[in-house]
C-alpha positions, 0 to 999 in steps of 0.5 A: 421159927422162920416166922420169928426170924422174919419179924426180927429181920423186918424190925432191924430193917425198919430200924435201919431205914428209920435211923438213916432217915433221922441221920439224914434229917439231922444232917440236912437241918445242920447244913441248913443252919450253916447255910443260913449263918453263911448267908447272914455273914455275907449281908 
């Protein structure tokens, strides 16, 4: 029983880390696009 809960917890933890990494990557690419657009406007 405890082994099962441990694996469920591990899966949730991995999912959480993966989710935050994806969220951060999306935010980074969005920020990069905005930054590039701002740079283009200046020149």
